[in-house]
N, CA, C, O and the ligand as a Tripos MOL2 file, in Angstrom:
@<TRIPOS>MOLECULE
protein
  245   243    62     0     0
PROTEIN
NO_CHARGES

@<TRIPOS>ATOM
      1 N           5.3730    6.5530  -27.4340 N.3       1 MET1
      2 CA          6.4750    7.5130  -27.3390 C.3       1 MET1
      3 C           5.9630    8.8130  -26.7150 C.2       1 MET1
      4 O           4.9500    9.3670  -27.1430 O.2       1 MET1
      5 N           6.6520    9.2690  -25.7390 N.am      2 THR2
      6 CA          6.2370   10.4810  -25.0430 C.3       2 THR2
      7 C           6.8890   11.7130  -25.6680 C.2       2 THR2
      8 O           8.1090   11.7830  -25.8130 O.2       2 THR2
      9 N           6.0650   12.6600  -26.0250 N.am      3 THR3
     10 CA          6.5870   13.9080  -26.5640 C.3       3 THR3
     11 C           6.0570   15.0580  -25.7240 C.2       3 THR3
     12 O           4.8560   15.1710  -25.4780 O.2       3 THR3
     13 N           6.9610   15.8900  -25.3010 N.am      4 THR4
     14 CA          6.5600   17.0380  -24.5180 C.3       4 THR4
     15 C           7.1170   18.3080  -25.1480 C.2       4 THR4
     16 O           8.0060   18.2750  -25.9990 O.2       4 THR4
     17 N           6.5690   19.4090  -24.7070 N.am      5 SER5
     18 CA          7.0100   20.6820  -25.2360 C.3       5 SER5
     19 C           7.5360   21.5200  -24.0780 C.2       5 SER5
     20 O           6.9050   21.6230  -23.0270 O.2       5 SER5
     21 N           8.6920   22.1070  -24.2920 N.am      6 ARG6
     22 CA          9.2430   22.9320  -23.2260 C.3       6 ARG6
     23 C          10.1570   23.9900  -23.8240 C.2       6 ARG6
     24 O          10.5960   23.8920  -24.9690 O.2       6 ARG6
     25 N          10.4220   24.9830  -23.0290 N.am      7 THR7
     26 CA         11.2800   26.0710  -23.4740 C.3       7 THR7
     27 C          12.7210   25.7730  -23.1110 C.2       7 THR7
     28 O          13.0590   25.5640  -21.9450 O.2       7 THR7
     29 N          13.5630   25.7600  -24.1320 N.am      8 ASN8
     30 CA         14.9870   25.5400  -23.9310 C.3       8 ASN8
     31 C          15.7730   26.6280  -24.6430 C.2       8 ASN8
     32 O          15.2730   27.3070  -25.5400 O.2       8 ASN8
     33 N          16.9990   26.7670  -24.2200 N.am      9 THR9
     34 CA         17.8800   27.6800  -24.9370 C.3       9 THR9
     35 C          18.4300   26.9850  -26.1730 C.2       9 THR9
     36 O          18.9960   25.8950  -26.0810 O.2       9 THR9
     37 N          18.2640   27.6160  -27.3270 N.am     10 CYS10
     38 CA         18.8010   27.0770  -28.5700 C.3      10 CYS10
     39 C          20.0970   27.7970  -28.9010 C.2      10 CYS10
     40 O          20.1490   29.0250  -28.9650 O.2      10 CYS10
     41 N          21.1500   26.9980  -29.1110 N.am     11 ASP11
     42 CA         22.4510   27.5910  -29.4430 C.3      11 ASP11
     43 C          22.4100   28.3200  -30.7760 C.2      11 ASP11
     44 O          23.0360   29.3650  -30.9510 O.2      11 ASP11
     45 N          21.6700   27.7560  -31.7000 N.am     12 ARG12
     46 CA         21.6350   28.3150  -33.0450 C.3      12 ARG12
     47 C          20.8100   29.6050  -33.0860 C.2      12 ARG12
     48 O          21.1990   30.5840  -33.7220 O.2      12 ARG12
     49 N          19.6730   29.5870  -32.3990 N.am     13 CYS13
     50 CA         18.8370   30.7960  -32.3470 C.3      13 CYS13
     51 C          19.3970   31.8090  -31.3500 C.2      13 CYS13
     52 O          19.0880   32.9990  -31.4080 O.2      13 CYS13
     53 N          20.2340   31.3040  -30.4290 N.am     14 ASP14
     54 CA         20.8460   32.1460  -29.4110 C.3      14 ASP14
     55 C          19.8030   32.8280  -28.5260 C.2      14 ASP14
     56 O          19.9610   33.9750  -28.1060 O.2      14 ASP14
     57 N          18.7450   32.0860  -28.2640 N.am     15 ARG15
     58 CA         17.7120   32.5660  -27.3470 C.3      15 ARG15
     59 C          16.8480   31.3970  -26.9290 C.2      15 ARG15
     60 O          16.9970   30.2820  -27.4290 O.2      15 ARG15
     61 N          15.9460   31.6660  -26.0070 N.am     16 LYS16
     62 CA         15.0550   30.6040  -25.5620 C.3      16 LYS16
     63 C          13.9240   30.4270  -26.5640 C.2      16 LYS16
     64 O          13.2450   31.3840  -26.9380 O.2      16 LYS16
     65 N          13.7400   29.1980  -26.9850 N.am     17 THR17
     66 CA         12.6800   28.8900  -27.9400 C.3      17 THR17
     67 C          11.8990   27.6680  -27.4740 C.2      17 THR17
     68 O          12.3180   26.9450  -26.5700 O.2      17 THR17
     69 N          10.7770   27.4620  -28.1030 N.am     18 GLU18
     70 CA          9.9840   26.2730  -27.8130 C.3      18 GLU18
     71 C          10.6460   25.0550  -28.4440 C.2      18 GLU18
     72 O          11.0320   25.0730  -29.6120 O.2      18 GLU18
     73 N          10.7690   24.0020  -27.6510 N.am     19 HIS19
     74 CA         11.3650   22.7730  -28.1460 C.3      19 HIS19
     75 C          10.4040   21.6030  -27.9670 C.2      19 HIS19
     76 O           9.6540   21.5270  -26.9940 O.2      19 HIS19
     77 N          10.4500   20.7160  -28.9170 N.am     20 THR20
     78 CA          9.7550   19.4460  -28.7700 C.3      20 THR20
     79 C          10.7450   18.4390  -28.2070 C.2      20 THR20
     80 O          11.8050   18.2040  -28.7870 O.2      20 THR20
     81 N          10.3950   17.8550  -27.0860 N.am     21 VAL21
     82 CA         11.3120   16.9530  -26.3980 C.3      21 VAL21
     83 C          10.7310   15.5540  -26.3790 C.2      21 VAL21
     84 O           9.5800   15.3440  -25.9950 O.2      21 VAL21
     85 N          11.5430   14.6080  -26.7970 N.am     22 ARG22
     86 CA         11.1100   13.2300  -26.6860 C.3      22 ARG22
     87 C          12.2480   12.3630  -26.1700 C.2      22 ARG22
     88 O          13.4270   12.6770  -26.3300 O.2      22 ARG22
     89 N          11.8530   11.2740  -25.5520 N.am     23 ILE23
     90 CA         12.8310   10.3610  -24.9750 C.3      23 ILE23
     91 C          13.0130    9.1820  -25.9170 C.2      23 ILE23
     92 O          12.0470    8.5580  -26.3560 O.2      23 ILE23
     93 N          14.2510    8.8980  -26.2100 N.am     24 GLU24
     94 CA         14.5530    7.7530  -27.0560 C.3      24 GLU24
     95 C          15.5040    6.8250  -26.3300 C.2      24 GLU24
     96 O          16.4340    7.2680  -25.6560 O.2      24 GLU24
     97 N          15.2650    5.5470  -26.4730 N.am     25 VAL25
     98 CA         16.2320    4.5620  -26.0060 C.3      25 VAL25
     99 C          16.7630    3.8420  -27.2160 C.2      25 VAL25
    100 O          16.0230    3.1850  -27.9490 O.2      25 VAL25
    101 N          18.0320    3.9730  -27.4110 N.am     26 ARG26
    102 CA         18.6370    3.3620  -28.5860 C.3      26 ARG26
    103 C          19.1420    1.9830  -28.2350 C.2      26 ARG26
    104 O          20.0440    1.8260  -27.4130 O.2      26 ARG26
    105 N          18.5610    1.0030  -28.8550 N.am     27 THR27
    106 CA         18.9090   -0.3700  -28.5220 C.3      27 THR27
    107 C          19.8960   -0.9570  -29.5000 C.2      27 THR27
    108 O          20.4330   -2.0420  -29.2770 O.2      27 THR27
    109 N          20.1340   -0.2510  -30.5770 N.am     28 GLU28
    110 CA         21.1430   -0.7460  -31.5110 C.3      28 GLU28
    111 C          22.0310    0.4170  -31.9490 C.2      28 GLU28
    112 O          21.5560    1.5330  -32.1620 O.2      28 GLU28
    113 N          23.2790    0.1460  -32.0730 N.am     29 SER29
    114 CA         24.2080    1.1860  -32.4480 C.3      29 SER29
    115 C          24.2420    1.3440  -33.9570 C.2      29 SER29
    116 O          24.1570    0.3660  -34.7000 O.2      29 SER29
    117 N          24.3660    2.5700  -34.3940 N.am     30 GLN30
    118 CA         24.4070    2.8360  -35.8250 C.3      30 GLN30
    119 C          25.8450    2.9010  -36.3300 C.2      30 GLN30
    120 O          26.1220    2.5960  -37.4900 O.2      30 GLN30
    121 N          26.7420    3.2970  -35.4570 N.am     31 LYS31
    122 CA         28.1540    3.3590  -35.8210 C.3      31 LYS31
    123 C          28.9740    2.8280  -34.6590 C.2      31 LYS31
    124 O          28.4950    2.7410  -33.5280 O.2      31 LYS31
    125 N          30.1870    2.4840  -34.9480 N.am     32 GLU32
    126 CA         31.0300    1.9410  -33.8960 C.3      32 GLU32
    127 C          31.2030    2.9240  -32.7520 C.2      32 GLU32
    128 O          31.2780    2.5320  -31.5880 O.2      32 GLU32
    129 N          31.2650    4.1980  -33.0900 N.am     33 GLU33
    130 CA         31.4730    5.2050  -32.0520 C.3      33 GLU33
    131 C          30.3150    5.2830  -31.0800 C.2      33 GLU33
    132 O          30.4580    5.7820  -29.9640 O.2      33 GLU33
    133 N          29.1610    4.7840  -31.5120 N.am     34 ASN34
    134 CA         27.9660    4.9060  -30.6840 C.3      34 ASN34
    135 C          27.7320    3.6970  -29.7970 C.2      34 ASN34
    136 O          26.7520    3.6500  -29.0540 O.2      34 ASN34
    137 N          28.6110    2.7330  -29.8690 N.am     35 ILE35
    138 CA         28.3950    1.5160  -29.0960 C.3      35 ILE35
    139 C          28.3180    1.8230  -27.6080 C.2      35 ILE35
    140 O          27.5000    1.2500  -26.8890 O.2      35 ILE35
    141 N          29.1540    2.7110  -27.1590 N.am     36 LYS36
    142 CA         29.1460    3.0310  -25.7250 C.3      36 LYS36
    143 C          27.8690    3.7520  -25.3070 C.2      36 LYS36
    144 O          27.5680    3.8460  -24.1170 O.2      36 LYS36
    145 N          27.1160    4.2620  -26.2860 N.am     37 PHE37
    146 CA         25.8780    4.9480  -25.9720 C.3      37 PHE37
    147 C          24.6570    4.0460  -26.1290 C.2      37 PHE37
    148 O          23.5330    4.4550  -25.8380 O.2      37 PHE37
    149 N          24.8820    2.8260  -26.5870 N.am     38 SER38
    150 CA         23.7440    1.9690  -26.8780 C.3      38 SER38
    151 C          22.9970    1.6010  -25.6070 C.2      38 SER38
    152 O          23.5760    1.5170  -24.5240 O.2      38 SER38
    153 N          21.7060    1.3840  -25.7650 N.am     39 ARG39
    154 CA         20.8150    0.9760  -24.6750 C.3      39 ARG39
    155 C          20.7700    2.0030  -23.5630 C.2      39 ARG39
    156 O          20.5260    1.6550  -22.4070 O.2      39 ARG39
    157 N          20.9980    3.2380  -23.8870 N.am     40 GLU40
    158 CA         20.8650    4.2800  -22.8860 C.3      40 GLU40
    159 C          19.8100    5.2700  -23.3440 C.2      40 GLU40
    160 O          19.6810    5.5490  -24.5360 O.2      40 GLU40
    161 N          19.0640    5.7930  -22.4000 N.am     41 PRO41
    162 CA         18.0330    6.7570  -22.7810 C.3      41 PRO41
    163 C          18.6230    8.1040  -23.1610 C.2      41 PRO41
    164 O          19.5610    8.5990  -22.5360 O.2      41 PRO41
    165 N          18.0600    8.6660  -24.1780 N.am     42 TYR42
    166 CA         18.4570    9.9870  -24.6430 C.3      42 TYR42
    167 C          17.2830   10.9270  -24.5300 C.2      42 TYR42
    168 O          16.1260   10.5150  -24.6170 O.2      42 TYR42
    169 N          17.5870   12.1820  -24.3380 N.am     43 ARG43
    170 CA         16.5570   13.1950  -24.4690 C.3      43 ARG43
    171 C          16.8720   13.9880  -25.7340 C.2      43 ARG43
    172 O          17.8920   14.6710  -25.8150 O.2      43 ARG43
    173 N          15.9980   13.8880  -26.7000 N.am     44 VAL44
    174 CA         16.1860   14.5850  -27.9700 C.3      44 VAL44
    175 C          15.2550   15.7820  -27.9900 C.2      44 VAL44
    176 O          14.0330   15.6340  -27.9740 O.2      44 VAL44
    177 N          15.8360   16.9570  -28.0260 N.am     45 SER45
    178 CA         15.0160   18.1530  -28.0740 C.3      45 SER45
    179 C          15.2330   18.8740  -29.3950 C.2      45 SER45
    180 O          16.3620   19.1560  -29.7950 O.2      45 SER45
    181 N          14.1230   19.1620  -30.0580 N.am     46 THR46
    182 CA         14.1660   19.7790  -31.3720 C.3      46 THR46
    183 C          13.6010   21.1890  -31.2960 C.2      46 THR46
    184 O          12.4730   21.3970  -30.8480 O.2      46 THR46
    185 N          14.3970   22.1490  -31.7370 N.am     47 CYS47
    186 CA         13.9690   23.5410  -31.7310 C.3      47 CYS47
    187 C          12.8490   23.7350  -32.7530 C.2      47 CYS47
    188 O          12.9750   23.3480  -33.9150 O.2      47 CYS47
    189 N          11.7650   24.3360  -32.3000 N.am     48 SER48
    190 CA         10.6350   24.5390  -33.2110 C.3      48 SER48
    191 C          10.8920   25.7020  -34.1620 C.2      48 SER48
    192 O          10.1690   25.8710  -35.1440 O.2      48 SER48
    193 N          11.9010   26.4930  -33.8810 N.am     49 GLU49
    194 CA         12.2100   27.6450  -34.7330 C.3      49 GLU49
    195 C          13.1180   27.2650  -35.9000 C.2      49 GLU49
    196 O          12.8330   27.5960  -37.0510 O.2      49 GLU49
    197 N          14.2140   26.5680  -35.5950 N.am     50 CYS50
    198 CA         15.1970   26.2770  -36.6340 C.3      50 CYS50
    199 C          15.3740   24.7790  -36.8820 C.2      50 CYS50
    200 O          16.0470   24.3850  -37.8340 O.2      50 CYS50
    201 N          14.7790   23.9520  -36.0410 N.am     51 GLY51
    202 CA         14.8370   22.5120  -36.2680 C.3      51 GLY51
    203 C          16.0980   21.8470  -35.7770 C.2      51 GLY51
    204 O          16.3040   20.6570  -36.0170 O.2      51 GLY51
    205 N          16.9510   22.5920  -35.0920 N.am     52 THR52
    206 CA         18.1770   22.0080  -34.5730 C.3      52 THR52
    207 C          17.8660   21.0070  -33.4720 C.2      52 THR52
    208 O          17.0690   21.2770  -32.5740 O.2      52 THR52
    209 N          18.5010   19.8580  -33.5550 N.am     53 LYS53
    210 CA         18.3050   18.8300  -32.5460 C.3      53 LYS53
    211 C          19.4470   18.8650  -31.5540 C.2      53 LYS53
    212 O          20.6180   18.9790  -31.9150 O.2      53 LYS53
    213 N          19.0690   18.7630  -30.3000 N.am     54 GLN54
    214 CA         20.0720   18.6210  -29.2600 C.3      54 GLN54
    215 C          19.8230   17.2940  -28.5690 C.2      54 GLN54
    216 O          18.7220   17.0310  -28.0830 O.2      54 GLN54
    217 N          20.8480   16.4620  -28.5280 N.am     55 VAL55
    218 CA         20.7190   15.1450  -27.9270 C.3      55 VAL55
    219 C          21.5280   15.1030  -26.6540 C.2      55 VAL55
    220 O          22.7230   15.3980  -26.6410 O.2      55 VAL55
    221 N          20.8530   14.7290  -25.5820 N.am     56 GLN56
    222 CA         21.5430   14.6140  -24.3030 C.3      56 GLN56
    223 C          21.3160   13.2350  -23.7400 C.2      56 GLN56
    224 O          20.2170   12.6860  -23.8220 O.2      56 GLN56
    225 N          22.3510   12.6840  -23.1730 N.am     57 ARG57
    226 CA         22.1580   11.4370  -22.4340 C.3      57 ARG57
    227 C          21.4740   11.7540  -21.1210 C.2      57 ARG57
    228 O          21.7300   12.7820  -20.4950 O.2      57 ARG57
    229 N          20.5880   10.8370  -20.7130 N.am     58 MET58
    230 CA         19.8280   11.0700  -19.4950 C.3      58 MET58
    231 C          20.6930   10.9150  -18.2540 C.2      58 MET58
    232 O          20.6010   11.7090  -17.3180 O.2      58 MET58
    233 N          21.5290    9.8920  -18.2520 N.am     59 ASN59
    234 CA         22.3610    9.6460  -17.0860 C.3      59 ASN59
    235 C          23.7380   10.2460  -17.2900 C.2      59 ASN59
    236 O          24.5540    9.7360  -18.0580 O.2      59 ASN59
    237 N          23.9700   11.3190  -16.5980 N.am     60 ASN60
    238 CA         25.2430   12.0190  -16.7610 C.3      60 ASN60
    239 C          26.2430   11.6230  -15.6940 C.2      60 ASN60
    240 O          27.3090   12.2310  -15.5950 O.2      60 ASN60
    241 N          25.9290   10.6330  -14.9070 N.am     61 ALA61
    242 CA         26.8130   10.2270  -13.8170 C.3      61 ALA61
    243 C          28.1140    9.6440  -14.3430 C.2      61 ALA61
    244 O          28.9760    9.2500  -13.5570 O.2      61 ALA61
    245 ZN         16.7050   27.1690  -32.8190 Zn       62 ZN62
@<TRIPOS>BOND
     1     1     2 1
     2     2     3 1
     3     3     4 2
     4     3     5 am
     5     5     6 1
     6     6     7 1
     7     7     8 2
     8     7     9 am
     9     9    10 1
    10    10    11 1
    11    11    12 2
    12    11    13 am
    13    13    14 1
    14    14    15 1
    15    15    16 2
    16    15    17 am
    17    17    18 1
    18    18    19 1
    19    19    20 2
    20    19    21 am
    21    21    22 1
    22    22    23 1
    23    23    24 2
    24    23    25 am
    25    25    26 1
    26    26    27 1
    27    27    28 2
    28    27    29 am
    29    29    30 1
    30    30    31 1
    31    31    32 2
    32    31    33 am
    33    33    34 1
    34    34    35 1
    35    35    36 2
    36    35    37 am
    37    37    38 1
    38    38    39 1
    39    39    40 2
    40    39    41 am
    41    41    42 1
    42    42    43 1
    43    43    44 2
    44    43    45 am
    45    45    46 1
    46    46    47 1
    47    47    48 2
    48    47    49 am
    49    49    50 1
    50    50    51 1
    51    51    52 2
    52    51    53 am
    53    53    54 1
    54    54    55 1
    55    55    56 2
    56    55    57 am
    57    57    58 1
    58    58    59 1
    59    59    60 2
    60    59    61 am
    61    61    62 1
    62    62    63 1
    63    63    64 2
    64    63    65 am
    65    65    66 1
    66    66    67 1
    67    67    68 2
    68    67    69 am
    69    69    70 1
    70    70    71 1
    71    71    72 2
    72    71    73 am
    73    73    74 1
    74    74    75 1
    75    75    76 2
    76    75    77 am
    77    77    78 1
    78    78    79 1
    79    79    80 2
    80    79    81 am
    81    81    82 1
    82    82    83 1
    83    83    84 2
    84    83    85 am
    85    85    86 1
    86    86    87 1
    87    87    88 2
    88    87    89 am
    89    89    90 1
    90    90    91 1
    91    91    92 2
    92    91    93 am
    93    93    94 1
    94    94    95 1
    95    95    96 2
    96    95    97 am
    97    97    98 1
    98    98    99 1
    99    99   100 2
   100    99   101 am
   101   101   102 1
   102   102   103 1
   103   103   104 2
   104   103   105 am
   105   105   106 1
   106   106   107 1
   107   107   108 2
   108   107   109 am
   109   109   110 1
   110   110   111 1
   111   111   112 2
   112   111   113 am
   113   113   114 1
   114   114   115 1
   115   115   116 2
   116   115   117 am
   117   117   118 1
   118   118   119 1
   119   119   120 2
   120   119   121 am
   121   121   122 1
   122   122   123 1
   123   123   124 2
   124   123   125 am
   125   125   126 1
   126   126   127 1
   127   127   128 2
   128   127   129 am
   129   129   130 1
   130   130   131 1
   131   131   132 2
   132   131   133 am
   133   133   134 1
   134   134   135 1
   135   135   136 2
   136   135   137 am
   137   137   138 1
   138   138   139 1
   139   139   140 2
   140   139   141 am
   141   141   142 1
   142   142   143 1
   143   143   144 2
   144   143   145 am
   145   145   146 1
   146   146   147 1
   147   147   148 2
   148   147   149 am
   149   149   150 1
   150   150   151 1
   151   151   152 2
   152   151   153 am
   153   153   154 1
   154   154   155 1
   155   155   156 2
   156   155   157 am
   157   157   158 1
   158   158   159 1
   159   159   160 2
   160   159   161 am
   161   161   162 1
   162   162   163 1
   163   163   164 2
   164   163   165 am
   165   165   166 1
   166   166   167 1
   167   167   168 2
   168   167   169 am
   169   169   170 1
   170   170   171 1
   171   171   172 2
   172   171   173 am
   173   173   174 1
   174   174   175 1
   175   175   176 2
   176   175   177 am
   177   177   178 1
   178   178   179 1
   179   179   180 2
   180   179   181 am
   181   181   182 1
   182   182   183 1
   183   183   184 2
   184   183   185 am
   185   185   186 1
   186   186   187 1
   187   187   188 2
   188   187   189 am
   189   189   190 1
   190   190   191 1
   191   191   192 2
   192   191   193 am
   193   193   194 1
   194   194   195 1
   195   195   196 2
   196   195   197 am
   197   197   198 1
   198   198   199 1
   199   199   200 2
   200   199   201 am
   201   201   202 1
   202   202   203 1
   203   203   204 2
   204   203   205 am
   205   205   206 1
   206   206   207 1
   207   207   208 2
   208   207   209 am
   209   209   210 1
   210   210   211 1
   211   211   212 2
   212   211   213 am
   213   213   214 1
   214   214   215 1
   215   215   216 2
   216   215   217 am
   217   217   218 1
   218   218   219 1
   219   219   220 2
   220   219   221 am
   221   221   222 1
   222   222   223 1
   223   223   224 2
   224   223   225 am
   225   225   226 1
   226   226   227 1
   227   227   228 2
   228   227   229 am
   229   229   230 1
   230   230   231 1
   231   231   232 2
   232   231   233 am
   233   233   234 1
   234   234   235 1
   235   235   236 2
   236   235   237 am
   237   237   238 1
   238   238   239 1
   239   239   240 2
   240   239   241 am
   241   241   242 1
   242   242   243 1
   243   243   244 2
@<TRIPOS>SUBSTRUCTURE
     1 MET1         2 RESIDUE 1 A MET
     2 THR2         6 RESIDUE 1 A THR
     3 THR3        10 RESIDUE 1 A THR
     4 THR4        14 RESIDUE 1 A THR
     5 SER5        18 RESIDUE 1 A SER
     6 ARG6        22 RESIDUE 1 A ARG
     7 THR7        26 RESIDUE 1 A THR
     8 ASN8        30 RESIDUE 1 A ASN
     9 THR9        34 RESIDUE 1 A THR
    10 CYS10       38 RESIDUE 1 A CYS
    11 ASP11       42 RESIDUE 1 A ASP
    12 ARG12       46 RESIDUE 1 A ARG
    13 CYS13       50 RESIDUE 1 A CYS
    14 ASP14       54 RESIDUE 1 A ASP
    15 ARG15       58 RESIDUE 1 A ARG
    16 LYS16       62 RESIDUE 1 A LYS
    17 THR17       66 RESIDUE 1 A THR
    18 GLU18       70 RESIDUE 1 A GLU
    19 HIS19       74 RESIDUE 1 A HIS
    20 THR20       78 RESIDUE 1 A THR
    21 VAL21       82 RESIDUE 1 A VAL
    22 ARG22       86 RESIDUE 1 A ARG
    23 ILE23       90 RESIDUE 1 A ILE
    24 GLU24       94 RESIDUE 1 A GLU
    25 VAL25       98 RESIDUE 1 A VAL
    26 ARG26      102 RESIDUE 1 A ARG
    27 THR27      106 RESIDUE 1 A THR
    28 GLU28      110 RESIDUE 1 A GLU
    29 SER29      114 RESIDUE 1 A SER
    30 GLN30      118 RESIDUE 1 A GLN
    31 LYS31      122 RESIDUE 1 A LYS
    32 GLU32      126 RESIDUE 1 A GLU
    33 GLU33      130 RESIDUE 1 A GLU
    34 ASN34      134 RESIDUE 1 A ASN
    35 ILE35      138 RESIDUE 1 A ILE
    36 LYS36      142 RESIDUE 1 A LYS
    37 PHE37      146 RESIDUE 1 A PHE
    38 SER38      150 RESIDUE 1 A SER
    39 ARG39      154 RESIDUE 1 A ARG
    40 GLU40      158 RESIDUE 1 A GLU
    41 PRO41      162 RESIDUE 1 A PRO
    42 TYR42      166 RESIDUE 1 A TYR
    43 ARG43      170 RESIDUE 1 A ARG
    44 VAL44      174 RESIDUE 1 A VAL
    45 SER45      178 RESIDUE 1 A SER
    46 THR46      182 RESIDUE 1 A THR
    47 CYS47      186 RESIDUE 1 A CYS
    48 SER48      190 RESIDUE 1 A SER
    49 GLU49      194 RESIDUE 1 A GLU
    50 CYS50      198 RESIDUE 1 A CYS
    51 GLY51      202 RESIDUE 1 A GLY
    52 THR52      206 RESIDUE 1 A THR
    53 LYS53      210 RESIDUE 1 A LYS
    54 GLN54      214 RESIDUE 1 A GLN
    55 VAL55      218 RESIDUE 1 A VAL
    56 GLN56      222 RESIDUE 1 A GLN
    57 ARG57      226 RESIDUE 1 A ARG
    58 MET58      230 RESIDUE 1 A MET
    59 ASN59      234 RESIDUE 1 A ASN
    60 ASN60      238 RESIDUE 1 A ASN
    61 ALA61      242 RESIDUE 1 A ALA
    62 ZN62       245 GROUP 0 **** ****
């Protein structure tokens, strides 16, 4: 698993903070609502200040 560190804007801190970023590919859905997101790569970035996670899909097309 690749983990990188980068500076992102945190909505909760309302400023730029250091984030831990890792890529996840979810191969199984946890809820019915997530089925459309299954098997797609996500970028999960966690604020090192407040711990808030921001999840973004990699392919925004
Ligand atoms: Zn934060």
